[in-house]
C-alpha positions in Angstrom: 92.2 -52.1 62.4 91.9 -50.0 65.4 94.7 -48.4 67.6 96.2 -50.6 70.1 94.8 -50.3 73.8 98.2 -51.3 75.3 101.4 -49.7 76.3 104.5 -50.7 74.3 107.7 -50.9 76.6 111.0 -49.8 75.1 114.0 -48.2 77.0 114.8 -44.9 75.7 118.5 -45.8 75.5 117.9 -49.1 73.5 118.4 -49.4 69.5 114.7 -49.3 68.1 113.1 -52.6 67.8 112.0 -53.6 64.1 108.8 -55.6 63.6 108.2 -56.4 67.4 108.2 -54.9 70.8 110.2 -55.6 73.7 107.7 -55.6 76.0 103.9 -54.8 76.5 101.7 -53.5 79.3 98.1 -54.5 79.4 95.1 -55.0 81.6 91.9 -56.7 80.8 90.7 -60.3 79.8 93.6 -62.6 78.7 93.0 -64.9 75.5 95.5 -67.4 74.7 95.7 -69.6 71.6 97.4 -72.9 71.2 100.2 -73.3 68.7 98.6 -72.6 65.4 100.1 -74.0 62.2 99.8 -73.0 58.4 96.9 -75.5 57.8 93.2 -74.3 57.0 90.1 -74.9 59.0 89.9 -78.2 57.5 93.4 -79.3 58.7 94.7 -79.3 55.4 97.8 -77.6 54.1 97.2 -75.5 51.1 101.0 -74.7 50.6 104.5 -76.0 51.6 105.6 -72.4 51.1 106.9 -71.0 54.4 105.3 -67.7 53.9 102.1 -69.3 52.6 102.1 -71.2 56.0 102.9 -68.3 58.2 99.9 -66.3 56.5 97.5 -69.0 56.9 98.7 -69.3 60.6 98.2 -65.6 61.3 94.7 -65.6 59.9 93.9 -68.6 62.0 95.0 -66.6 65.1 93.0 -63.7 64.1 90.0 -66.1 63.7 90.5 -67.7 67.0 90.8 -64.3 68.7 87.4 -63.1 67.0 85.8 -65.9 69.2 87.0 -64.2 72.4 85.8 -60.6 70.7 89.6 -59.8 70.3 91.3 -58.6 67.2 95.0 -58.1 66.2 95.2 -55.0 68.0 94.9 -56.8 71.2 98.0 -59.0 70.8 100.5 -58.8 73.4 102.8 -61.7 72.5 103.6 -64.2 69.6 105.9 -67.0 70.1 107.0 -68.4 66.8 108.4 -71.7 66.2 110.1 -72.4 63.0 111.9 -75.5 61.6 114.4 -73.5 59.4 115.6 -70.1 60.8 117.4 -69.6 57.6 114.1 -70.0 55.5 112.7 -67.3 58.1 115.6 -64.8 57.9 115.7 -65.2 53.9 112.0 -64.1 53.8 111.8 -61.3 56.0 110.5 -59.0 53.3 107.6 -61.2 52.2 106.9 -61.9 55.9 106.6 -58.3 56.6 104.2 -57.8 53.9 102.0 -60.8 55.0 102.0 -59.9 58.6 100.9 -56.2 57.9 98.1 -57.6 55.5 96.8 -59.7 58.2 97.8 -58.4 61.6 98.3 -54.6 60.7 101.1 -52.4 61.9 100.8 -53.7 65.3 104.0 -55.3 67.0 103.5 -57.3 69.9 106.3 -58.6 72.1 107.8 -61.7 70.1 110.1 -64.5 70.4 111.2 -67.0 67.7 112.6 -70.4 68.2 114.0 -72.9 65.8 113.0 -76.3 66.3 114.0 -79.5 65.1 110.4 -80.6 63.8 106.8 -79.8 64.5 104.3 -82.3 65.3 102.6 -82.1 61.9 105.5 -83.0 59.3 104.4 -80.8 56.7 104.1 -77.7 59.2 107.0 -75.2 58.8 105.9 -72.7 61.5 103.5 -72.9 64.5 102.8 -69.4 66.3 101.2 -69.2 69.6 99.4 -65.9 70.5 98.3 -64.1 73.7 96.1 -61.2 73.6 94.6 -59.0 76.4 90.9 -57.3 75.8 90.4 -54.3 77.8 
């Protein structure tokens, strides 16, 4: 994966952000995904495992970005909706491994919100992505 063309924003006196950026400055063509969940291209869940669903959602985001000529290095924002923040927090090591395998060492601005439920009952995570292609 190529180096990001964006400027990552972090006030010098703030503690380091780990696994995300506090802000990103970018110029170019904007690409937005809808909420992507952890099912495959046939809209079938292959797993009820949280990390497995995250991996599938991230792979799907990369596929959608490719339709616009974008790659993971163009991501500027990810918004995660999870049904169980404890499951998320308990999976950080495995999530980091999966994230790096799919997205690389590229950390856009991110937010994570716990929700009561997602539209698809088996979904444990839904991720929206924004990318900017220079």
